[in-house]
C-alpha positions, 0 to 999 in steps of 0.5 A: 052114554055110549059112544060108537065109532061112525056117523049116526046117518049110517046107522039109522035103521039100527038105532031103532032097536036101541033102548030109548033110555040109553044116550047113544052117539057117534064120533069118528074115533068113538072117543069124546070130544067138545061136540059130544061133551057139549051135546051131553051137558045140554041133552042130559045133565042140564035138564037134570040140574034144573039150573041149581048151582052145581059142581062138576068134577072132570078129568083134564081131557081137552074137551072138558076145558075149552072156552065153549064148555067152560062158558056153558058151564058158567052160564048155568051156575056150574063150577068146574073142578079139573082133576089134574093128570095122575091124581085121580087116585088121590082126589077121586077115590071112587074112580079107583075103589068103585068106578073101575070094578063097576066098569069091569063088571059091567063089561063082563056082564055085557060080554056074557049077555052077547054070547047068550044072544049069539047062542040062544037067539041068533043060533050062530057063532058070529054076529054083525057089528050092529047086532053087537051094538044093538045088544050093548045098548039093551 
């Protein structure tokens, strides 16, 4: 899932160019919040779990611990485990050894693709933020 800053209604035309396999949503700040997290749970996670008992390990972001979220998880037989602040490296070693390098590599590839599109497809050095969002989603 990718979060962009803004209001979706302002980007309807742009959104038609997004890859349909990628979940995209918008927030004022481009940061996760309770509404976005709830949307992700109901749109993406719950259908995959098919009501199987599950464990969801999350960081201690406030939006992960609201009564609305915890109630939804409980209703679907999902046990939540909150990783205490500062303990990710101890409790979630994959976040340190795999996820961080993966995210860094993904960012480098995305930036490389954007530069290639700018030169090869658009034939110009600068392009709009909307064009960059389309490239990122693709």
